[in-house]
Structures are given as structure tokens and as C-alpha cells.
N, C-alpha and C positions, 0 to 999 in steps of 0.2 A: 613643353608642348602646350598648345592652346586647347581649351575645352571646346567641344563640338558646337556649343551654342554661340561661341564668339567667332566662328569662321566667317570670313567675309564672303558675301554673296555677290556675284557679278550679274549685272542686268544687261540684257541686250538692248541696244538702242533701236528705236522704231524709225524707219525711214518713210517719210510721207511721199506719196506719188500722186501727181495730179493727172487725172484722166482727161484726155481730150484737149488738154492745154499744151501749148508749145512751150517748152522750157528753153531758155537761152543757155547755151554752153559757151564757156569762155574760149575764144578762138585765139590760139597762139601761133603767130607767124614768125618763123626764124628768118633772119636777114639773109642767110645763105640759100633759102628756098625761094627767094623772090626772083622773078624774071627781070630782064633789063627793061622791058616795057613797064612793069610795075614800078621799078625804081625811078624811071624817067617820068612817071606820071605825077611827081611832086617836085616843086622847086627845091634847089639846094640852098640851105640857110648858111652854109660855110662860104661858098664862093659866089653865090648869087646866080648860078645858072638857072635859066628858066625851065619850065616844063618842056620836056622833049629834047633839051640840050644836054650835052655831056658836061661833066664837071671839069674845072680848069685848075691847073697849078697856079701858084702865086706869080709865076713867070708869064702866064697867059697860055702856056701849052696845055693841050688836053690831057687829062689824067687817064690812066689805063683802067682805073676802077673808081666808082663814085665815092664821095666822102661818106664816112661812117654815119654822120648825122642824117644824111639824105636817106640812107638805107633804113635807119630807125624810123624816120618820118614816113617812108613808104610802107613799112611794116604796120605802123599805126593806122595808116589810111586803108590798107587792105583789111585789117581787123575790123575797123569801123564799118566798112562797106559790107563785110560778111555778117556782122551783127545786125545791120539795118536790113539786110536781105532776109534774115530769120524772122523779123518782126512782122 
């Protein structure tokens, strides 16, 4: 057993709060939570579909779902807009 004077003491951390100041919270947007309007608000880097146009297959037919990279780009755009609105 350890002597009583060598027992480790735990210190509680102090959290600083800013009064009256707006703090920015990290906004996380999941790609499955995006609306089709939000997804189509960015161009597709995979197939080159313009803003407002549906993604295409390599055969030229329309895809049933947008490309994964377009969803990620749309999520980033929504996060950026949300953070800019907080400023």
C-alpha cells in the first residue's frame, strides 16, 4: 500500500466561458441528411454535371443517385454557409 502523503490528487479542469460573445460550434452535416436541392446546389466533380443538373453514368444515362463526391461537396458547402451565418 502507498502512504497517505503519496496519494495522487486529481484536479478538476476549469472551463472558460465567454459572456456575450458568440462561439462557433462545429457544424457537421451528414450526407444522408442533405436534401436533393442542397446536393444539386454544387457541380459534380466526377461527371461534370452543372449546378441543378442530375449526375450521369459513363454511358450518358442519368444516375438514380448523385455521385458520392458531389454529396461530400454539398455537405461542405452547407457547413460553410452555416458557419458564415453564425458570424
